[in-house]
PDB file of N, CA, C and O in Angstrom:
ATOM      1  N   MET A   1      -4.837  -0.540  -7.459  1.00  0.00           N
ATOM      2  CA  MET A   1      -4.228  -0.795  -8.266  1.00  0.00           C
ATOM      3  C   MET A   1      -4.839  -0.974  -9.385  1.00  0.00           C
ATOM      4  O   MET A   1      -5.916  -1.572  -9.379  1.00  0.00           O
ATOM      5  N   THR A   2      -4.177  -0.404 -10.805  1.00  0.00           N
ATOM      6  CA  THR A   2      -4.621  -0.806 -12.212  1.00  0.00           C
ATOM      7  C   THR A   2      -4.518  -1.948 -12.200  1.00  0.00           C
ATOM      8  O   THR A   2      -4.244  -2.703 -11.268  1.00  0.00           O
ATOM      9  N   VAL A   3      -4.748  -2.159 -13.314  1.00  0.00           N
ATOM     10  CA  VAL A   3      -5.173  -3.524 -13.473  1.00  0.00           C
ATOM     11  C   VAL A   3      -5.580  -2.845 -15.625  1.00  0.00           C
ATOM     12  O   VAL A   3      -6.476  -2.123 -16.061  1.00  0.00           O
ATOM     13  N   LEU A   4      -3.947  -3.839 -16.621  1.00  0.00           N
ATOM     14  CA  LEU A   4      -4.413  -4.164 -17.527  1.00  0.00           C
ATOM     15  C   LEU A   4      -4.481  -4.688 -18.338  1.00  0.00           C
ATOM     16  O   LEU A   4      -3.416  -4.669 -18.955  1.00  0.00           O
ATOM     17  N   SER A   5      -5.710  -5.611 -19.092  1.00  0.00           N
ATOM     18  CA  SER A   5      -6.140  -6.087 -20.655  1.00  0.00           C
ATOM     19  C   SER A   5      -5.629  -6.055 -21.644  1.00  0.00           C
ATOM     20  O   SER A   5      -6.039  -4.984 -22.091  1.00  0.00           O
ATOM     21  N   PHE A   6      -4.779  -6.603 -22.611  1.00  0.00           N
ATOM     22  CA  PHE A   6      -4.496  -6.457 -24.231  1.00  0.00           C
ATOM     23  C   PHE A   6      -5.144  -7.319 -24.272  1.00  0.00           C
ATOM     24  O   PHE A   6      -5.363  -8.279 -23.533  1.00  0.00           O
ATOM     25  N   ASP A   7      -5.551  -6.926 -25.349  1.00  0.00           N
ATOM     26  CA  ASP A   7      -6.128  -7.649 -26.721  1.00  0.00           C
ATOM     27  C   ASP A   7      -5.341  -6.479 -28.487  1.00  0.00           C
ATOM     28  O   ASP A   7      -4.663  -5.494 -28.779  1.00  0.00           O
ATOM     29  N   ASP A   8      -5.818  -7.160 -28.838  1.00  0.00           N
ATOM     30  CA  ASP A   8      -4.943  -7.364 -30.601  1.00  0.00           C
ATOM     31  C   ASP A   8      -5.411  -5.276 -31.218  1.00  0.00           C
ATOM     32  O   ASP A   8      -4.966  -4.621 -32.160  1.00  0.00           O
ATOM     33  N   GLU A   9      -6.250  -4.982 -30.325  1.00  0.00           N
ATOM     34  CA  GLU A   9      -7.437  -4.280 -30.755  1.00  0.00           C
ATOM     35  C   GLU A   9      -7.179  -3.268 -29.744  1.00  0.00           C
ATOM     36  O   GLU A   9      -7.352  -2.122 -30.158  1.00  0.00           O
ATOM     37  N   GLY A  10      -6.596  -3.439 -27.806  1.00  0.00           N
ATOM     38  CA  GLY A  10      -6.869  -2.612 -27.453  1.00  0.00           C
ATOM     39  C   GLY A  10      -6.154  -3.017 -25.841  1.00  0.00           C
ATOM     40  O   GLY A  10      -5.604  -4.042 -25.438  1.00  0.00           O
ATOM     41  N   ILE A  11      -6.464  -1.680 -25.172  1.00  0.00           N
ATOM     42  CA  ILE A  11      -6.733  -2.175 -23.412  1.00  0.00           C
ATOM     43  C   ILE A  11      -7.135  -1.584 -22.761  1.00  0.00           C
ATOM     44  O   ILE A  11      -7.039  -0.374 -22.557  1.00  0.00           O
ATOM     45  N   ASP A  12      -8.399  -3.419 -21.700  1.00  0.00           N
ATOM     46  CA  ASP A  12      -8.866  -2.498 -21.208  1.00  0.00           C
ATOM     47  C   ASP A  12      -8.274  -2.934 -19.716  1.00  0.00           C
ATOM     48  O   ASP A  12      -7.729  -3.832 -19.074  1.00  0.00           O
ATOM     49  N   VAL A  13      -8.977  -1.184 -19.662  1.00  0.00           N
ATOM     50  CA  VAL A  13      -8.026  -1.352 -17.710  1.00  0.00           C
ATOM     51  C   VAL A  13      -9.154  -1.228 -16.741  1.00  0.00           C
ATOM     52  O   VAL A  13     -10.280  -1.094 -17.220  1.00  0.00           O
ATOM     53  N   GLU A  14      -9.026  -1.251 -15.577  1.00  0.00           N
ATOM     54  CA  GLU A  14      -9.522  -1.196 -14.472  1.00  0.00           C
ATOM     55  C   GLU A  14      -9.088  -0.308 -14.064  1.00  0.00           C
ATOM     56  O   GLU A  14      -7.870  -0.424 -14.199  1.00  0.00           O
ATOM     57  N   TYR A  15      -9.464   1.144 -13.327  1.00  0.00           N
ATOM     58  CA  TYR A  15      -8.975   2.052 -12.601  1.00  0.00           C
ATOM     59  C   TYR A  15      -9.362   2.527 -10.958  1.00  0.00           C
ATOM     60  O   TYR A  15     -10.297   3.292 -11.192  1.00  0.00           O
ATOM     61  N   GLN A  16      -9.258   2.527  -9.999  1.00  0.00           N
ATOM     62  CA  GLN A  16     -10.197   3.070  -8.704  1.00  0.00           C
ATOM     63  C   GLN A  16     -11.189   2.550  -8.944  1.00  0.00           C
ATOM     64  O   GLN A  16     -12.130   3.341  -9.002  1.00  0.00           O
ATOM     65  N   GLY A  17     -11.508   1.218  -9.175  1.00  0.00           N
ATOM     66  CA  GLY A  17     -13.118   0.583  -9.284  1.00  0.00           C
ATOM     67  C   GLY A  17     -14.268   1.302 -10.976  1.00  0.00           C
ATOM     68  O   GLY A  17     -15.371   1.077 -11.475  1.00  0.00           O
ATOM     69  N   THR A  18     -12.969   2.271 -11.255  1.00  0.00           N
ATOM     70  CA  THR A  18     -13.402   2.466 -12.814  1.00  0.00           C
ATOM     71  C   THR A  18     -13.206   1.384 -14.144  1.00  0.00           C
ATOM     72  O   THR A  18     -12.065   0.951 -14.305  1.00  0.00           O
ATOM     73  N   GLU A  19     -14.175   0.976 -15.010  1.00  0.00           N
ATOM     74  CA  GLU A  19     -13.274   0.047 -16.057  1.00  0.00           C
ATOM     75  C   GLU A  19     -13.244   0.771 -17.060  1.00  0.00           C
ATOM     76  O   GLU A  19     -14.216   1.516 -16.941  1.00  0.00           O
ATOM     77  N   PHE A  20     -12.681   1.024 -18.043  1.00  0.00           N
ATOM     78  CA  PHE A  20     -12.994   1.857 -19.809  1.00  0.00           C
ATOM     79  C   PHE A  20     -11.674   0.930 -20.454  1.00  0.00           C
ATOM     80  O   PHE A  20     -10.947   0.009 -20.081  1.00  0.00           O
ATOM     81  N   ARG A  21     -11.840   1.703 -21.536  1.00  0.00           N
ATOM     82  CA  ARG A  21     -10.993   0.348 -23.341  1.00  0.00           C
ATOM     83  C   ARG A  21     -10.187   1.873 -23.515  1.00  0.00           C
ATOM     84  O   ARG A  21     -10.877   2.808 -23.107  1.00  0.00           O
ATOM     85  N   LEU A  22      -8.814   2.266 -24.066  1.00  0.00           N
ATOM     86  CA  LEU A  22      -8.800   2.084 -24.272  1.00  0.00           C
ATOM     87  C   LEU A  22      -7.759   1.183 -26.211  1.00  0.00           C
ATOM     88  O   LEU A  22      -7.130   0.188 -26.571  1.00  0.00           O
ATOM     89  N   GLU A  23      -8.294   2.484 -26.733  1.00  0.00           N
ATOM     90  CA  GLU A  23      -8.433   1.817 -28.288  1.00  0.00           C
ATOM     91  C   GLU A  23      -6.954   1.043 -28.486  1.00  0.00           C
ATOM     92  O   GLU A  23      -6.929   0.255 -27.541  1.00  0.00           O
ATOM     93  N   LYS A  24      -5.870   0.900 -29.153  1.00  0.00           N
ATOM     94  CA  LYS A  24      -4.983   1.045 -30.148  1.00  0.00           C
ATOM     95  C   LYS A  24      -4.470   2.513 -31.173  1.00  0.00           C
ATOM     96  O   LYS A  24      -3.401   3.037 -31.485  1.00  0.00           O
ATOM     97  N   ALA A  25      -5.963   2.759 -31.442  1.00  0.00           N
ATOM     98  CA  ALA A  25      -5.269   4.260 -32.893  1.00  0.00           C
ATOM     99  C   ALA A  25      -4.434   4.757 -30.847  1.00  0.00           C
ATOM    100  O   ALA A  25      -3.283   4.821 -30.417  1.00  0.00           O
ATOM    101  N   LEU A  26      -5.689   4.956 -30.275  1.00  0.00           N
ATOM    102  CA  LEU A  26      -5.322   5.581 -29.452  1.00  0.00           C
ATOM    103  C   LEU A  26      -4.023   5.582 -28.489  1.00  0.00           C
ATOM    104  O   LEU A  26      -3.516   6.647 -28.137  1.00  0.00           O
ATOM    105  N   VAL A  27      -3.774   4.967 -28.290  1.00  0.00           N
ATOM    106  CA  VAL A  27      -2.407   3.942 -27.870  1.00  0.00           C
ATOM    107  C   VAL A  27      -1.083   4.544 -28.445  1.00  0.00           C
ATOM    108  O   VAL A  27      -0.194   5.260 -27.984  1.00  0.00           O
ATOM    109  N   GLU A  28      -1.243   4.160 -29.220  1.00  0.00           N
ATOM    110  CA  GLU A  28      -0.475   5.053 -30.754  1.00  0.00           C
ATOM    111  C   GLU A  28       0.200   6.369 -30.870  1.00  0.00           C
ATOM    112  O   GLU A  28       1.323   6.816 -31.103  1.00  0.00           O
ATOM    113  N   GLU A  29      -1.061   6.807 -30.586  1.00  0.00           N
ATOM    114  CA  GLU A  29      -1.390   8.332 -31.508  1.00  0.00           C
ATOM    115  C   GLU A  29      -0.524   9.242 -30.060  1.00  0.00           C
ATOM    116  O   GLU A  29       0.316  10.141 -30.025  1.00  0.00           O
ATOM    117  N   ALA A  30      -1.196   8.512 -29.094  1.00  0.00           N
ATOM    118  CA  ALA A  30      -0.183   9.045 -27.429  1.00  0.00           C
ATOM    119  C   ALA A  30       0.905   8.718 -27.426  1.00  0.00           C
ATOM    120  O   ALA A  30       2.010   9.260 -27.446  1.00  0.00           O
ATOM    121  N   THR A  31       0.493   7.712 -27.397  1.00  0.00           N
ATOM    122  CA  THR A  31       3.112   7.196 -27.134  1.00  0.00           C
ATOM    123  C   THR A  31       3.781   7.795 -28.868  1.00  0.00           C
ATOM    124  O   THR A  31       4.907   7.396 -29.165  1.00  0.00           O
ATOM    125  N   GLU A  32       3.327   8.349 -29.483  1.00  0.00           N
ATOM    126  CA  GLU A  32       3.903   8.119 -31.238  1.00  0.00           C
ATOM    127  C   GLU A  32       4.642   6.745 -31.700  1.00  0.00           C
ATOM    128  O   GLU A  32       5.612   6.890 -32.444  1.00  0.00           O
ATOM    129  N   LYS A  33       4.214   5.223 -31.268  1.00  0.00           N
ATOM    130  CA  LYS A  33       5.017   3.901 -30.965  1.00  0.00           C
ATOM    131  C   LYS A  33       3.755   2.915 -31.500  1.00  0.00           C
ATOM    132  O   LYS A  33       2.646   2.892 -30.965  1.00  0.00           O
ATOM    133  N   SER A  34       4.162   2.095 -32.683  1.00  0.00           N
ATOM    134  CA  SER A  34       3.403   1.395 -33.117  1.00  0.00           C
ATOM    135  C   SER A  34       3.286  -0.150 -32.347  1.00  0.00           C
ATOM    136  O   SER A  34       4.299  -0.815 -32.127  1.00  0.00           O
ATOM    137  N   TYR A  35       1.857  -0.636 -31.958  1.00  0.00           N
ATOM    138  CA  TYR A  35       0.992  -0.274 -30.646  1.00  0.00           C
ATOM    139  C   TYR A  35       1.896  -1.847 -30.061  1.00  0.00           C
ATOM    140  O   TYR A  35       1.706  -2.017 -28.857  1.00  0.00           O
ATOM    141  N   PRO A  36       3.000  -3.197 -30.861  1.00  0.00           N
ATOM    142  CA  PRO A  36       2.667  -3.731 -29.722  1.00  0.00           C
ATOM    143  C   PRO A  36       4.662  -3.304 -29.643  1.00  0.00           C
ATOM    144  O   PRO A  36       5.542  -4.152 -29.491  1.00  0.00           O
ATOM    145  N   ASP A  37       4.756  -2.656 -29.709  1.00  0.00           N
ATOM    146  CA  ASP A  37       6.140  -1.537 -29.486  1.00  0.00           C
ATOM    147  C   ASP A  37       5.809  -0.938 -27.162  1.00  0.00           C
ATOM    148  O   ASP A  37       6.272  -1.250 -26.065  1.00  0.00           O
ATOM    149  N   VAL A  38       4.820  -0.053 -27.712  1.00  0.00           N
ATOM    150  CA  VAL A  38       3.746  -0.040 -26.515  1.00  0.00           C
ATOM    151  C   VAL A  38       4.255  -1.275 -24.879  1.00  0.00           C
ATOM    152  O   VAL A  38       3.844  -2.360 -24.467  1.00  0.00           O
ATOM    153  N   THR A  39       5.313  -0.284 -24.437  1.00  0.00           N
ATOM    154  CA  THR A  39       5.010  -0.917 -22.874  1.00  0.00           C
ATOM    155  C   THR A  39       4.147  -0.337 -22.113  1.00  0.00           C
ATOM    156  O   THR A  39       3.630   0.778 -22.051  1.00  0.00           O
ATOM    157  N   ASP A  40       4.046  -2.112 -21.077  1.00  0.00           N
ATOM    158  CA  ASP A  40       2.926  -2.243 -19.758  1.00  0.00           C
ATOM    159  C   ASP A  40       3.053  -0.100 -18.715  1.00  0.00           C
ATOM    160  O   ASP A  40       2.122   0.699 -18.607  1.00  0.00           O
ATOM    161  N   HIS A  41       4.486   0.075 -18.222  1.00  0.00           N
ATOM    162  CA  HIS A  41       4.842   0.981 -17.731  1.00  0.00           C
ATOM    163  C   HIS A  41       4.938   2.476 -18.685  1.00  0.00           C
ATOM    164  O   HIS A  41       5.617   3.420 -18.281  1.00  0.00           O
ATOM    165  N   GLU A  42       4.238   2.527 -19.859  1.00  0.00           N
ATOM    166  CA  GLU A  42       4.369   3.998 -20.766  1.00  0.00           C
ATOM    167  C   GLU A  42       2.137   3.787 -20.441  1.00  0.00           C
ATOM    168  O   GLU A  42       1.489   4.779 -20.109  1.00  0.00           O
ATOM    169  N   VAL A  43       1.451   2.396 -20.639  1.00  0.00           N
ATOM    170  CA  VAL A  43      -0.007   2.383 -20.488  1.00  0.00           C
ATOM    171  C   VAL A  43      -0.041   1.928 -19.451  1.00  0.00           C
ATOM    172  O   VAL A  43      -0.534   0.832 -19.183  1.00  0.00           O
ATOM    173  N   LEU A  44       0.595   2.864 -18.504  1.00  0.00           N
ATOM    174  CA  LEU A  44       0.524   3.054 -16.889  1.00  0.00           C
ATOM    175  C   LEU A  44       0.857   4.446 -16.719  1.00  0.00           C
ATOM    176  O   LEU A  44      -0.071   4.998 -16.128  1.00  0.00           O
ATOM    177  N   GLN A  45       1.676   5.144 -16.955  1.00  0.00           N
ATOM    178  CA  GLN A  45       1.834   6.211 -17.171  1.00  0.00           C
ATOM    179  C   GLN A  45       0.992   7.329 -17.593  1.00  0.00           C
ATOM    180  O   GLN A  45       0.785   8.456 -17.143  1.00  0.00           O
ATOM    181  N   MET A  46       0.448   6.465 -18.898  1.00  0.00           N
ATOM    182  CA  MET A  46      -0.641   7.499 -19.518  1.00  0.00           C
ATOM    183  C   MET A  46      -1.767   7.289 -19.515  1.00  0.00           C
ATOM    184  O   MET A  46      -2.492   7.531 -20.481  1.00  0.00           O
ATOM    185  N   VAL A  47      -2.395   6.494 -17.774  1.00  0.00           N
ATOM    186  CA  VAL A  47      -4.137   6.609 -16.665  1.00  0.00           C
ATOM    187  C   VAL A  47      -3.578   6.216 -15.450  1.00  0.00           C
ATOM    188  O   VAL A  47      -4.239   5.389 -14.822  1.00  0.00           O
ATOM    189  N   GLU A  48      -2.336   6.668 -14.868  1.00  0.00           N
ATOM    190  CA  GLU A  48      -2.591   7.018 -13.521  1.00  0.00           C
ATOM    191  C   GLU A  48      -1.736   8.504 -13.548  1.00  0.00           C
ATOM    192  O   GLU A  48      -1.384   9.032 -14.602  1.00  0.00           O
ATOM    193  N   GLU A  49      -1.459   9.102 -12.135  1.00  0.00           N
ATOM    194  CA  GLU A  49      -0.473  10.520 -13.025  1.00  0.00           C
ATOM    195  C   GLU A  49       0.764  10.596 -12.086  1.00  0.00           C
ATOM    196  O   GLU A  49       1.522  11.554 -12.239  1.00  0.00           O
ATOM    197  N   ASP A  50       1.057   9.595 -11.049  1.00  0.00           N
ATOM    198  CA  ASP A  50       2.371   8.683  -9.756  1.00  0.00           C
ATOM    199  C   ASP A  50       2.335   7.624 -10.839  1.00  0.00           C
ATOM    200  O   ASP A  50       1.664   8.203 -11.693  1.00  0.00           O
ATOM    201  N   PRO A  51       2.620   6.497 -11.315  1.00  0.00           N
ATOM    202  CA  PRO A  51       2.227   5.459 -11.059  1.00  0.00           C
ATOM    203  C   PRO A  51       4.014   4.401 -10.581  1.00  0.00           C
ATOM    204  O   PRO A  51       5.114   4.619 -11.088  1.00  0.00           O
ATOM    205  N   SER A  52       3.689   3.351  -9.519  1.00  0.00           N
ATOM    206  CA  SER A  52       4.901   2.819  -9.325  1.00  0.00           C
ATOM    207  C   SER A  52       5.168   2.055 -10.261  1.00  0.00           C
ATOM    208  O   SER A  52       4.224   1.279 -10.404  1.00  0.00           O
ATOM    209  N   LEU A  53       5.842   1.896 -10.868  1.00  0.00           N
ATOM    210  CA  LEU A  53       6.652   1.507 -12.121  1.00  0.00           C
ATOM    211  C   LEU A  53       7.440  -0.148 -11.566  1.00  0.00           C
ATOM    212  O   LEU A  53       8.407   0.077 -10.838  1.00  0.00           O
ATOM    213  N   SER A  54       7.322  -0.830 -11.668  1.00  0.00           N
ATOM    214  CA  SER A  54       7.654  -1.989 -10.663  1.00  0.00           C
ATOM    215  C   SER A  54       8.773  -3.858 -11.645  1.00  0.00           C
ATOM    216  O   SER A  54       8.406  -4.925 -12.137  1.00  0.00           O
ATOM    217  N   GLY A  55       9.409  -3.528 -11.529  1.00  0.00           N
ATOM    218  CA  GLY A  55       9.279  -5.085 -12.351  1.00  0.00           C
ATOM    219  C   GLY A  55       9.971  -4.586 -14.685  1.00  0.00           C
ATOM    220  O   GLY A  55       9.375  -3.837 -15.460  1.00  0.00           O
ATOM    221  N   GLU A  56      10.533  -4.933 -14.805  1.00  0.00           N
ATOM    222  CA  GLU A  56      11.052  -4.521 -16.428  1.00  0.00           C
ATOM    223  C   GLU A  56       9.845  -4.232 -17.450  1.00  0.00           C
ATOM    224  O   GLU A  56       8.956  -5.079 -17.537  1.00  0.00           O
ATOM    225  N   PRO A  57       9.807  -3.494 -17.940  1.00  0.00           N
ATOM    226  CA  PRO A  57       8.152  -3.336 -18.739  1.00  0.00           C
ATOM    227  C   PRO A  57       8.885  -3.880 -19.395  1.00  0.00           C
ATOM    228  O   PRO A  57      10.077  -4.068 -19.635  1.00  0.00           O
ATOM    229  N   ARG A  58       6.717  -4.393 -19.973  1.00  0.00           N
ATOM    230  CA  ARG A  58       7.266  -4.947 -21.052  1.00  0.00           C
ATOM    231  C   ARG A  58       6.498  -5.030 -22.650  1.00  0.00           C
ATOM    232  O   ARG A  58       5.356  -4.643 -22.400  1.00  0.00           O
ATOM    233  N   ARG A  59       6.531  -5.197 -23.463  1.00  0.00           N
ATOM    234  CA  ARG A  59       6.319  -4.344 -24.602  1.00  0.00           C
ATOM    235  C   ARG A  59       4.837  -4.962 -24.716  1.00  0.00           C
ATOM    236  O   ARG A  59       4.451  -5.859 -23.968  1.00  0.00           O
ATOM    237  N   ILE A  60       4.057  -4.396 -25.717  1.00  0.00           N
ATOM    238  CA  ILE A  60       2.392  -5.661 -25.531  1.00  0.00           C
ATOM    239  C   ILE A  60       2.682  -6.040 -26.726  1.00  0.00           C
ATOM    240  O   ILE A  60       1.586  -6.139 -27.277  1.00  0.00           O
ATOM    241  N   GLY A  61       3.881  -6.446 -27.829  1.00  0.00           N
ATOM    242  CA  GLY A  61       3.791  -7.502 -28.933  1.00  0.00           C
ATOM    243  C   GLY A  61       4.571  -8.841 -28.019  1.00  0.00           C
ATOM    244  O   GLY A  61       4.522 -10.020 -28.371  1.00  0.00           O
ATOM    245  N   ASP A  62       5.089  -8.460 -27.116  1.00  0.00           N
ATOM    246  CA  ASP A  62       5.837  -9.860 -26.122  1.00  0.00           C
ATOM    247  C   ASP A  62       4.028 -10.835 -25.409  1.00  0.00           C
ATOM    248  O   ASP A  62       3.457 -11.925 -25.452  1.00  0.00           O
ATOM    249  N   VAL A  63       3.851  -9.193 -24.745  1.00  0.00           N
ATOM    250  CA  VAL A  63       2.808  -9.568 -24.201  1.00  0.00           C
ATOM    251  C   VAL A  63       1.901 -11.362 -24.746  1.00  0.00           C
ATOM    252  O   VAL A  63       1.782 -12.503 -24.299  1.00  0.00           O
ATOM    253  N   LEU A  64       1.315 -10.241 -26.407  1.00  0.00           N
ATOM    254  CA  LEU A  64      -0.103 -10.868 -26.738  1.00  0.00           C
ATOM    255  C   LEU A  64       1.263 -12.001 -28.096  1.00  0.00           C
ATOM    256  O   LEU A  64       1.236 -12.711 -29.102  1.00  0.00           O
ATOM    257  N   TYR A  65       1.815 -11.655 -27.511  1.00  0.00           N
ATOM    258  CA  TYR A  65       2.349 -13.360 -28.782  1.00  0.00           C
ATOM    259  C   TYR A  65       3.150 -13.837 -28.208  1.00  0.00           C
ATOM    260  O   TYR A  65       3.697 -14.852 -28.639  1.00  0.00           O
TER     261      TYR A  65
END
């Protein structure tokens, strides 16, 4: 299971027992969107090869604000 923790500057990720951080600028560059408009599903697709996407995608802006 992948755990995502969002804040204003980026995302803390725990994936297969490894913890790392995706900085805001990296997320924006990879998705070609502004950080608040990126969804949790898009982040999961960046981290995992074949993520199990369930439920409605949530925008980071909705999660933070």
